[in-house]
C-alpha positions in Angstrom: 27.3 16.2 8.7 27.5 12.4 8.4 25.6 10.4 11.1 28.8 8.6 12.0 31.4 6.5 10.3 29.5 3.2 10.6 26.6 3.7 13.0 25.6 1.1 15.6 22.5 -0.4 13.9 19.9 -2.7 15.3 17.4 -4.6 13.0 13.9 -4.7 14.6 11.5 -7.1 12.8 10.2 -10.6 13.2 12.3 -13.6 12.1 10.3 -14.4 9.0 10.5 -10.9 7.7 14.3 -10.8 8.3 14.8 -14.0 6.4 12.7 -12.7 3.6 14.2 -9.3 3.2 17.8 -9.6 4.2 19.5 -12.2 2.2 23.2 -12.5 1.5 23.5 -9.4 -0.7 21.5 -7.2 1.7 23.5 -8.4 4.7 26.8 -7.9 2.9 25.9 -4.3 2.1 24.6 -3.7 5.6 27.9 -4.8 7.1 29.8 -2.2 5.0 27.5 0.6 6.2 26.9 -0.2 9.8 28.3 -1.7 13.0 26.3 -4.8 14.0 26.4 -6.4 17.4 24.8 -9.4 19.0 21.9 -9.8 18.6 21.8 -8.4 15.1 18.0 -8.6 15.0 15.3 -8.5 17.7 11.5 -8.6 17.5 11.0 -6.9 20.9 12.6 -4.1 22.8 12.1 -5.0 26.4 14.4 -8.0 27.1 17.9 -7.4 28.7 19.5 -8.3 25.4 17.4 -5.8 23.4 17.9 -3.1 26.0 21.6 -3.6 25.8 21.6 -3.1 22.1 19.2 -0.1 22.4 21.6 1.6 24.8 24.2 2.0 22.0 22.0 2.0 18.9 22.2 5.0 16.6 19.9 3.6 13.9 17.0 1.2 14.0 16.3 -0.6 10.8 12.7 -1.7 11.2 10.2 -3.7 9.2 7.1 -5.9 9.8 6.9 -7.2 13.4 8.6 -4.2 14.9 7.0 -3.1 18.2 5.9 0.5 19.0 8.6 2.9 20.0 7.1 3.9 23.3 8.6 6.7 25.5 10.0 4.1 27.8 11.8 2.3 24.9 13.0 5.6 23.4 14.5 6.5 26.8 16.5 3.3 26.7 18.0 4.5 23.4 19.7 7.8 24.2 21.9 7.8 21.1 19.1 6.9 18.6 19.3 9.2 15.6 17.2 7.5 12.9 14.5 4.9 12.3 14.6 3.5 8.8 11.6 1.4 8.0 12.0 -1.3 5.3 8.3 -1.6 4.8 5.3 0.7 4.2 3.4 2.5 6.9 5.2 3.4 10.2 1.9 4.0 12.0 1.9 1.7 15.0 5.6 1.9 15.3 6.5 5.6 15.3 4.6 8.2 17.3 4.9 11.8 18.2 7.6 11.1 20.8 10.0 10.0 18.1 9.7 13.2 16.1 9.9 15.3 19.3 13.3 13.7 20.0 14.4 14.9 16.6 14.9 11.4 15.4 14.9 11.1 11.6 12.3 8.7 10.2 12.2 7.2 6.7 9.9 4.7 5.1 10.0 2.4 2.1 6.4 3.1 1.3 7.4 4.4 -2.2 9.0 1.1 -2.9 6.0 -0.8 -1.6 3.8 1.2 -3.9 5.4 -0.3 -7.0 3.8 -3.8 -6.8 0.5 -2.4 -5.6 0.3 -0.2 -8.6 1.3 -3.0 -10.9 -1.3 -5.3 -9.4 -3.9 -2.5 -9.7 -3.2 -2.0 -13.4 -3.6 -5.7 -14.0 -6.9 -5.7 -12.1 -8.1 -2.8 -14.1 -7.3 -4.5 -17.4 -8.9 -7.7 -16.2 -12.0 -5.8 -15.1 -12.3 -4.2 -18.5 -12.6 -7.6 -20.0 -14.7 -8.9 -17.1 -12.2 -11.8 -17.1 -12.4 -12.8 -13.4 -16.2 -12.9 -13.5 -16.5 -14.8 -16.8 -14.0 -17.3 -15.5 -16.0 -17.8 -12.3 -19.2 -18.2 -14.3 -17.4 -20.7 -16.6 -16.6 -23.1 -13.8 -20.2 -24.2 -13.9 -21.3 -23.1 -17.4 -18.5 -22.9 -20.0 -18.6 -19.6 -21.9 -18.0 -19.8 -25.7 -16.3 -17.0 -27.7 -19.5 -16.6 -29.7 -21.2 -15.5 -26.5 -18.7 -12.7 -25.8 -17.7 -11.5 -29.3 -20.6 -9.2 -29.7 -20.5 -7.6 -26.2 -19.4 -4.0 -26.2 -18.7 -4.0 -22.5 -15.7 -6.2 -22.7 -13.0 -3.7 -23.5 -10.3 -1.5 -22.1 -10.6 1.0 -25.0 -12.4 4.2 -24.3 -13.1 3.4 -20.7 -13.2 5.9 -17.8 -11.2 5.0 -14.7 -11.7 6.9 -11.4 -8.8 6.8 -9.0 -9.6 7.9 -5.5 -6.5 9.0 -3.7 -3.5 10.6 -5.4 -1.3 8.7 -2.9 2.1 7.1 -3.7 0.2 4.2 -5.2 -2.6 6.3 -6.7 -0.1 8.4 -8.6 1.7 5.4 -10.0 -1.6 3.9 -11.1 -2.5 7.1 -13.0 0.9 7.0 -14.7 0.6 3.3 -15.6 -2.8 3.8 -17.0 -1.3 5.9 -19.8 -0.5 2.6 -21.6 -4.3 2.2 -22.2 -6.5 4.2 -24.5 -8.8 5.4 -21.8 -11.5 8.0 -22.3 -10.4 9.6 -19.0 -8.5 9.0 -15.8 -10.3 10.9 -13.2 -8.5 11.7 -9.9 -10.4 12.4 -6.7 -8.2 13.9 -4.0 -9.0 17.2 -2.4 -5.4 17.6 -1.2 -3.7 16.8 -4.5 -2.1 19.5 -6.6 -4.1 19.7 -9.8 -0.9 20.5 -11.8 0.7 17.3 -10.5 -2.4 15.3 -11.3 -2.5 16.5 -14.9 1.2 16.0 -15.3 0.7 12.3 -14.3 -2.0 12.0 -16.9 -5.1 12.4 -14.7 -8.0 14.8 -14.6 -9.0 16.3 -11.3 -12.6 15.5 -10.4 -15.1 15.6 -7.5 -16.1 12.3 -6.1 -19.8 12.3 -7.2 -18.9 13.3 -10.8 -16.2 10.7 -11.0 -18.5 8.0 -9.7 -21.2 8.8 -12.3 -18.6 8.5 -15.1 -16.5 5.6 -13.9 -16.4 2.2 -15.6 -13.7 1.3 -13.0 -13.3 2.8 -9.6 -9.9 2.2 -8.0 -9.3 3.1 -4.3 -6.0 4.4 -3.0 -6.9 6.5 0.1 -5.5 6.0 3.6 -7.5 4.4 6.4 -8.5 7.3 8.5 -11.6 8.1 10.6 -12.8 10.4 7.9 -12.3 7.9 5.1 -14.1 5.0 6.8 -16.9 3.7 4.6 -16.3 6.6 2.2 -17.8 4.2 -0.5 -21.2 3.3 0.8 -24.7 2.7 -0.6 -25.1 6.3 -1.9 -21.7 6.2 -3.7 -22.2 2.7 -5.1 -25.6 3.8 -6.5 -23.9 6.6 -8.5 -21.8 4.1 -10.4 -23.0 3.1 -13.9 -24.4 -0.3 -14.5 -21.6 -2.9 -14.8 -18.9 -0.7 -13.2 -16.2 -2.5 -11.2 -14.9 -1.4 -7.8 -11.2 -2.3 -7.2 -9.8 -2.0 -3.7 -6.1 -2.5 -3.1 -5.9 0.1 -0.3 -7.7 -0.6 2.9 -10.8 -2.6 3.6 -12.3 0.1 5.8 -12.8 2.4 2.8 -15.8 0.4 1.7 -19.1 -0.4 3.5 -19.1 -4.1 2.8 -22.9 -4.5 3.5 -23.6 -1.9 0.9 -21.2 -3.5 -1.5 -22.8 -6.9 -1.0 -26.2 -5.5 -1.8 -24.9 -3.8 -5.0 -22.9 -6.8 -6.2 -25.7 -9.3 -5.4 -28.0 -7.6 -8.0 -25.2 -7.8 -10.6 -25.3 -4.0 -11.0 -21.7 -3.6 -9.7 -18.7 -6.0 -9.8 -15.8 -6.0 -7.4 -12.1 -7.0 -7.2 -11.1 -6.8 -3.5 -7.5 -7.4 -2.4 -8.4 -5.9 1.0 -11.5 -6.4 3.0 -13.2 -5.6 6.3 -12.7 -7.8 8.2 -9.5 -9.2 6.7 -9.8 -11.9 5.8 -13.5 -12.2 5.4 -15.2 -14.7 7.7 -15.7 -18.2 6.2 -19.0 -18.3 4.4 -19.2 -14.6 3.9 -21.8 -14.0 1.1 -19.3 -11.9 -1.0 -17.2 -14.9 -1.4 -20.0 -16.8 -3.2 -20.8 -14.1 -5.8 -19.4 -14.8 -9.3 -18.9 -11.1 -9.9 -16.7 -10.6 -6.9 -13.0 -11.6 -6.8 -11.3 -11.6 -3.4 -7.6 -12.1 -3.0 -5.6 -12.3 0.2 -3.8 -8.9 0.3 -1.6 -9.9 -2.7 -1.0 -6.5 -4.1 1.6 -5.3 -1.6 5.2 -6.4 -1.6 5.6 -10.2 -1.3 8.5 -12.6 -1.9 11.3 -11.1 -3.8 9.5 -7.7 -3.9 10.2 -7.2 -0.2 13.9 -7.0 -1.0 13.2 -3.8 -2.9 12.1 -2.2 0.4 15.2 -3.6 2.1 17.4 -2.0 -0.5 15.5 1.3 -0.1 16.2 1.3 3.6 19.9 0.5 3.0 20.0 3.4 0.5 18.7 5.7 3.2 21.3 4.3 5.6 24.0 5.0 3.1 22.7 8.6 2.7 22.9 9.1 6.5 26.4 7.8 6.7 27.5 10.0 3.8 25.7 13.1 5.1 23.2 13.3 2.2 19.5 14.1 2.5 17.1 11.1 2.9 15.1 10.3 -0.2 11.9 9.7 1.7 11.9 11.4 5.1 8.7 11.5 7.1 7.2 14.2 9.3 4.6 13.8 12.1 1.9 15.3 9.9 2.7 13.0 7.0 2.6 10.0 9.3 -0.8 10.9 10.6 -2.4 10.8 7.2 -0.5 7.9 5.7 -2.1 4.5 4.8 
């Protein structure tokens, strides 16, 4: 059954996110799908104006800056039927109480995985050529072509890439890596279906074996207590000389003290889009190493890319209105192990 003809919908996100994600086209589509009241958007759910909107809301369309849906706030929304998140993880917004109420939850994490996987592929290709590190070295001592032409380590041909985490992003990375003539794409994920891993172009592997073989190690696991510092001194020591660690997932996956020790010797290189803490403190020694590239969480959706997530949320709203299944519904169990 359709949710309603045009459900009462409240956007819950901060002002900057709303301006970024919901431009003229998105707002025009939203008005054809939903009934909007004043205020159309809130970034809190406790003021009299927000509570007035919650009282009639059937759908919350959330994104960055949305507060947690606590039991008290849920009690103020007796008609709430769906939470459609126009961003990645809903952890911190949606808890068990939402699912116990039977409220449908959807996330645009699949859409957010697209630019992360694209960025990761670019990082892997640059790592194969050692481009960021040669560029950093060249700021003080220019590097001539004659110095690199004979090096057999500057290549993306015949390399082995280890992908840790067959997540939304991890799977896309494995698929994108098929454009390269790799020796192998090893996938480490004890919960992944080996058949699906092979269908994507990967080879299931255990972590230690993958580390020993990896020219590039790319991390795509969620931040959970059991994955904290999963890459530490022992794991880094298993990597071959000259291997590159790439982290576009969560900074907590890597023991940064151990990484600093490995990179400082020149045995391991690193491309870090996420760190612990994030950002690194001013003067952190990792920032001074020429074989470490640190970027400010660029891989995820930014700029125009964020509108892809808004469109995904609107697609889900349209499915609800028309009585079709959601494309990316979430369960309480899936939320608990998401990034």
